[in-house]
C-alpha positions in Angstrom: -19.0 -17.3 -81.1 -15.4 -18.3 -81.9 -13.0 -15.3 -81.4 -9.3 -15.2 -82.4 -7.3 -13.3 -79.9 -3.8 -12.3 -81.1 -0.9 -13.2 -78.8 2.6 -12.1 -79.6 3.8 -11.4 -83.2 2.2 -14.4 -84.9 0.3 -16.3 -82.2 -3.4 -16.7 -81.8 -5.5 -17.9 -78.9 -9.0 -19.1 -79.8 -11.9 -18.6 -77.4 -15.6 -19.4 -77.6 -18.0 -16.9 -76.1 -21.7 -17.9 -75.8 -24.0 -15.7 -77.9 -26.0 -14.6 -74.9 -22.8 -13.2 -73.3 -21.1 -11.7 -76.4 -21.3 -8.0 -77.0 -18.8 -7.9 -79.8 -15.2 -7.6 -80.8 -14.0 -4.0 -81.3 -11.0 -2.5 -83.0 -10.2 0.9 -84.3 -12.8 1.9 -86.9 -12.5 0.8 -90.6 -11.6 3.7 -92.8 -10.7 4.0 -96.5 -7.0 4.2 -97.1 -5.5 5.3 -100.4 -2.2 4.3 -101.9 0.4 4.9 -99.1 3.0 6.4 -101.3 0.5 8.8 -102.8 -0.9 9.8 -99.4 2.6 10.6 -98.1 3.7 12.5 -101.2 0.5 14.5 -101.5 1.0 15.6 -97.9 4.7 16.5 -98.5 3.7 18.6 -101.5 0.9 20.4 -99.6 2.1 21.0 -96.0 0.0 22.6 -93.4 1.8 25.9 -93.0 5.2 26.6 -94.4 7.0 25.4 -97.5 7.2 21.9 -98.9 10.0 19.8 -97.5 12.2 20.3 -100.6 12.3 24.0 -100.0 12.5 23.6 -96.2 15.7 21.6 -96.5 17.5 24.1 -98.7 20.4 25.7 -97.1 20.4 23.2 -94.2 23.9 22.5 -92.9 23.0 20.3 -89.9 19.8 18.4 -90.8 18.4 16.0 -88.1 15.5 13.7 -88.4 13.8 12.7 -85.1 12.2 9.3 -85.5 10.2 7.0 -83.2 11.7 3.9 -81.5 10.6 0.3 -81.9 7.7 0.5 -79.4 5.7 2.7 -81.8 4.1 1.4 -85.0 5.1 4.5 -87.0 5.9 3.5 -90.7 9.1 5.5 -90.7 10.6 3.3 -93.5 7.7 4.2 -95.8 8.3 7.9 -95.3 12.0 7.4 -95.9 11.1 5.6 -99.2 9.2 8.7 -100.3 11.9 11.1 -99.1 14.6 9.2 -100.9 13.0 10.3 -104.2 13.4 13.9 -103.1 16.7 14.0 -101.3 19.9 12.2 -100.4 19.0 10.6 -97.1 22.7 10.7 -96.0 22.7 14.5 -95.8 20.9 14.1 -92.4 21.4 12.4 -89.1 18.7 10.3 -87.5 18.0 10.7 -83.8 15.9 7.9 -82.4 13.4 9.3 -79.9 13.5 6.7 -77.2 12.3 8.8 -74.3 13.3 6.6 -71.4 13.0 3.3 -73.4 16.0 1.1 -74.2 17.6 1.4 -77.6 16.3 -0.6 -80.6 17.1 -4.2 -81.2 18.5 -5.2 -84.6 15.0 -6.4 -85.6 13.6 -3.0 -84.6 16.3 -1.1 -86.5 15.2 -3.0 -89.6 11.5 -2.2 -88.9 12.3 1.5 -88.4 14.6 2.1 -91.4 13.6 -0.7 -93.8 15.8 -1.0 -96.9 17.7 2.2 -95.9 19.2 0.7 -92.7 22.7 -0.2 -94.1 22.9 3.0 -96.0 22.1 5.1 -92.9 23.5 3.0 -90.1 26.5 5.3 -89.5 24.1 8.3 -89.5 21.9 6.9 -86.7 22.1 8.2 -83.1 20.1 6.6 -80.3 18.9 9.1 -77.6 19.7 7.9 -74.1 17.8 9.9 -71.5 20.5 9.2 -68.8 23.7 9.3 -70.9 23.2 11.6 -74.0 24.5 15.2 -73.8 21.5 17.4 -73.2 21.3 21.2 -73.1 19.3 23.1 -70.5 17.0 25.5 -72.2 15.3 26.8 -69.2 12.1 25.7 -67.4 8.5 25.3 -68.3 5.7 27.2 -66.5 5.2 24.1 -64.3 8.8 24.1 -63.4 9.9 21.2 -65.7 13.6 21.6 -66.5 13.9 21.7 -70.3 16.9 19.5 -71.0 17.0 18.4 -74.6 19.5 16.3 -76.6 22.2 18.6 -77.9 22.0 17.1 -81.4 18.4 18.3 -81.7 19.2 21.7 -80.1 22.2 22.3 -82.5 20.4 21.3 -85.7 19.5 24.0 -88.1 16.7 21.9 -89.7 14.6 19.4 -87.7 12.3 16.9 -89.5 10.0 14.9 -87.2 8.5 11.6 -88.4 5.9 10.4 -85.9 2.5 8.8 -85.6 -0.6 10.0 -83.9 -2.8 7.8 -81.8 -4.5 8.0 -78.4 -2.2 8.1 -75.3 -3.5 7.2 -71.9 -2.2 10.3 -70.1 -0.8 12.7 -72.7 -4.2 12.6 -74.6 -2.5 11.8 -77.9 0.9 10.7 -79.1 2.6 12.7 -81.9 3.7 16.3 -82.4 5.3 17.7 -79.2 6.0 14.2 -77.8 9.0 13.9 -80.2 10.8 16.4 -78.0 9.3 15.6 -74.6 9.7 12.8 -73.7 11.3 11.8 -77.1 14.7 13.4 -76.9 14.6 14.9 -73.4 16.7 14.0 -70.3 15.6 11.6 -67.7 15.0 14.5 -65.2 12.9 16.3 -67.7 10.7 13.3 -68.5 10.3 12.5 -64.8 9.2 16.0 -64.0 6.7 16.0 -66.9 5.3 12.6 -66.2 4.8 13.5 -62.5 1.7 15.4 -63.7 0.2 12.1 -65.1 -1.0 11.2 -61.6 -4.5 12.7 -61.7 -7.8 12.5 -63.5 -7.1 15.4 -65.9 -4.3 13.3 -67.6 -6.4 10.9 -69.7 -6.7 9.5 -73.2 -8.1 12.0 -75.8 -7.9 14.9 -73.4 -5.8 17.8 -74.4 -7.4 20.9 -73.0 -6.8 21.1 -69.3 -4.4 18.1 -69.4 -1.3 19.2 -67.4 1.0 16.7 -69.2 0.0 18.0 -72.6 0.2 21.6 -71.6 3.6 21.1 -70.1 4.8 19.5 -73.4 3.4 22.4 -75.4 5.1 24.8 -73.1 8.3 22.9 -73.6 8.1 23.7 -77.3 8.3 27.4 -76.5 12.0 27.0 -75.7 12.8 25.9 -79.2 10.5 28.5 -80.8 12.0 29.9 -84.0 13.8 26.6 -84.8 13.0 25.4 -88.3 10.9 22.3 -87.8 9.1 20.2 -90.4 6.8 17.5 -89.1 5.4 14.4 -90.9 2.6 13.0 -88.6 0.9 9.8 -89.6 -2.5 8.4 -88.7 -2.8 4.7 -89.3 -5.9 2.5 -89.6 -6.6 -0.6 -87.5 -4.4 -2.8 -89.8 -1.5 -0.3 -89.5 -2.0 0.9 -93.0 -1.4 4.6 -93.6 -4.8 6.5 -93.5 -3.8 10.1 -93.5 -0.6 12.2 -93.2 -0.4 15.7 -91.9 2.9 17.4 -92.8 4.2 20.9 -92.1 4.3 23.1 -89.0 4.4 21.0 -85.9 1.3 22.2 -84.0 -1.2 22.8 -86.9 -0.2 19.4 -88.4 -0.7 17.8 -85.0 -4.2 19.4 -84.6 -5.2 18.0 -88.0 -3.8 14.6 -87.3 -5.8 14.4 -84.0 -9.1 15.1 -85.9 -8.2 12.2 -88.3 -7.2 10.1 -85.4 -10.6 10.4 -83.8 -12.1 9.0 -86.9 -10.1 5.8 -86.4 -9.6 5.3 -82.7 -12.7 6.5 -80.9 -15.0 3.5 -81.2 -18.7 3.5 -80.3 -19.8 0.4 -78.3 -23.4 -0.4 -77.4 -23.0 -0.9 -73.7 -20.5 -1.3 -70.9 -19.4 -4.9 -70.2 -19.0 -7.1 -67.1 -15.9 -8.6 -68.7 -13.5 -6.8 -71.1 -10.7 -8.7 -72.8 -8.2 -6.0 -73.8 -5.3 -7.1 -76.0 -1.9 -5.5 -76.3 -0.9 -6.7 -79.8 2.7 -6.8 -81.2 4.7 -4.5 -80.9 2.8 -3.0 -78.0 3.3 -6.2 -76.0 7.0 -5.6 -75.5 6.6 -5.5 -71.7 4.2 -5.0 -68.9 5.1 -1.4 -68.6 3.9 -0.7 -72.2 1.0 -3.2 -72.1 -0.6 -1.2 -69.3 -2.1 1.0 -72.1 -4.5 -1.8 -73.0 -5.7 -1.9 -69.4 -6.3 1.9 -69.3 -8.2 2.0 -72.6 -10.3 -1.1 -71.7 -11.5 0.5 -68.4 -13.7 2.9 -70.4 -15.9 -0.1 -71.5 -16.0 -1.8 -68.1 -18.8 -1.8 -65.5 -17.8 -1.0 -61.9 -17.0 -4.2 -60.2 -16.3 -5.9 -63.5 -13.3 -7.9 -64.7 -10.7 -6.7 -67.2 -8.5 -9.3 -68.8 -5.2 -7.9 -70.2 -3.7 -10.1 -72.9 0.0 -9.4 -73.6 3.0 -11.6 -74.2 5.3 -9.2 -72.4 8.1 -10.4 -74.6 10.9 -8.6 -72.6 9.5 -8.9 -69.1 8.3 -6.1 -66.9 10.1 -3.1 -68.5 10.5 -0.8 -65.5 11.6 -2.0 -62.1 10.3 1.1 -60.3 6.9 0.6 -61.7 6.6 -3.0 -60.4 8.2 -2.2 -57.1 5.6 0.4 -56.4 2.7 -1.8 -57.3 4.2 -4.4 -55.0 4.2 -2.1 -51.9 0.7 -3.2 -50.9 -2.0 -5.6 -51.8 -4.4 -2.7 -51.3 -4.5 -0.5 -54.4 -5.6 2.5 -52.3 -2.4 2.2 -50.3 -0.4 2.0 -53.5 -1.9 5.3 -54.6 -1.1 6.9 -51.3 2.5 5.7 -51.6 2.7 7.4 -55.0 1.6 10.7 -53.6 4.3 10.5 -51.0 7.1 10.8 -53.6 6.9 10.5 -57.3 9.5 8.8 -59.5 9.4 7.9 -63.2 7.3 4.9 -63.8 4.9 5.7 -60.9 2.3 7.2 -63.3 1.6 3.8 -64.8 1.4 2.2 -61.4 -1.0 4.9 -60.4 -3.3 4.3 -63.4 -3.3 0.5 -62.8 -3.9 1.0 -59.1 -6.8 3.3 -59.8 -8.5 0.6 -61.9 -7.9 -2.0 -59.2 -9.9 0.1 -56.7 -13.1 -0.6 -58.6 -12.5 -3.6 -60.8 -10.7 -7.0 -61.0 -7.6 -7.1 -63.1 -6.6 -10.5 -64.7 -3.6 -11.0 -66.9 -2.6 -13.5 -69.6 1.1 -13.1 -70.2 4.4 -15.0 -70.4 5.5 -13.5 -67.1 5.9 -15.6 -64.0 2.7 -15.8 -61.9 4.6 -14.3 -58.9 5.3 -11.1 -60.9 1.7 -10.7 -61.9 0.4 -11.3 -58.4 2.9 -8.8 -57.0 1.4 -6.2 -59.4 -2.0 -6.8 -57.8 -3.3 -8.8 -60.8 -4.6 -12.3 -61.1 -2.5 -14.5 -63.5 -4.3 -16.8 -66.0 -2.7 -19.4 -68.2 -4.8 -18.6 -71.2 -7.5 -16.4 -72.5 -9.8 -19.4 -72.6 -9.1 -20.2 -68.9 -9.7 -16.5 -67.9 -13.0 -16.4 -69.8 -14.2 -19.7 -68.3 -13.4 -18.5 -64.8 -15.2 -15.2 -65.4 -18.4 -16.9 -66.7 -18.3 -19.5 -63.9 -18.4 -16.6 -61.5 -21.1 -14.8 -63.4 -22.9 -16.9 -66.1 -24.8 -13.9 -67.3 -21.7 -11.7 -67.7 -21.7 -9.5 -70.8 -18.3 -9.9 -72.6 -16.5 -7.5 -74.9 -13.2 -8.0 -76.7 -10.9 -5.1 -77.6 -8.7 -6.7 -80.3 -6.2 -3.8 -80.2 -6.7 -2.4 -76.7 -3.5 -0.3 -76.8 -5.1 2.2 -79.2 -8.8 1.6 -79.1 -10.9 4.0 -77.1 -14.4 2.5 -76.5 -17.2 5.0 -76.1 -20.3 3.4 -74.6 -23.7 4.7 -75.9 -24.8 5.4 -72.4 -22.2 8.1 -72.2 
C-alpha cells in the first residue's frame, strides 16, 4: 500500500506499507460542509443566547476583536469577510491572542486577516505575555493570578473569533482559551499550565480537568462584560463545518459536540507502530508538534513505536521544554525533575516523557539529530527509513498512519 505522508507546507514523503501490516490511514471524520459564507452568516443571524452581532455592537465605543495567532488554523479571514458586510471593520481593534507564542510573521498576518490586512494593519495589536500591559483581576480558586491584557479588560465590547478542536491537556481549544492563555500574562499562563502535569489533563476531557476548570474560573473575573463569540469547527480539509456564535460558554458547548463528530475517530485496533503527522501549520516547531505525539499514543500498544513526522520549520520553539527533556536519558527521572519545580513548557515535556516510559519515540524532522536525541527521541532521516527500521525489528508489526495527528483522536474498538 502506497501512502503519501505530508511534510511541511507542500512536501510529501511516500511510503510503502505491506498489506499484512497496514491497519489504515486515519484523519478526522468526513462530514458534509455547506457553503462557508452561508454557514457563518446563518450562525451570526441566530446566535446561541443573546442578540445577533449587529445589535451586540450597537453603542460600543471600544470594540476589540480577539483573534487567534498563526499557529491555529482558524479561518479568521473568512469571518472578517462576512462581518465586513455588516460593519465597518475599522471601528474595532484586533488583539492577536498569542498566549506565550511569538508574534505573527508577515505570511501569518496575511493568513489571519486575508484581504483585510492593509485596511486593518494599524488597528492590530499583538499580545505579548511578558511585555503587554496586563491588569490583575484577582485570583482563581486554584490560586492562578488573573492578569489579562488591558486592551481586553478596558473594551466595552469583545468579539472572539476562534476555532474548536481537541487539545492535549485543556480538553478542547476554543471558548475560554481566548482569554487564558490567549491574552493573559506569562505568570498567569504558567500558573494555569502547571496543572497540565497529571492524568486528569487530557484531550477531550473537560469535567474534572483542572486546566479547563481553572480557565472557566478565570472567566468569572470578567463576568458581566459584553462578549460575543464566533467559534468555528472545521473538517479534515480545514473547510468550515459548523459555526457556533453567541454567548461564550453555550456556544463553546455546542462547538464541542460538533467537534466530536469530526475529530474523534474510531479505529479497529491498537497498532505496534503509529506514524503521527503534524501537518502545516502545526509543524511550526517541536513544541507545537508534540500534540501529534500525544494524540497518537491513544492508538499505540504498550511497548510500541510512535513516529512523529514534523518539519519543525522554526526549530524547537521553547528552550525550557528542551532543557528539561535533556536532564536525563531516563524519562522517569525527567518526570521527577518536573515535579521538583514547574516552569512554563514543562507540561509538554511531562507528556512526552510519560509516553517514553512505555513506548519508543522516533522523529522525522528538519532538526539536528543531536537535538532529537537530547529530547529522548530517535531521529530518522525519512518516514520510509523509520518504517523500514520498525518492520525490520518486528516484521509482523501492525502499522497505523494518522495523517493529521495534531487534531485526530483515535478511539480503538477495544476501548
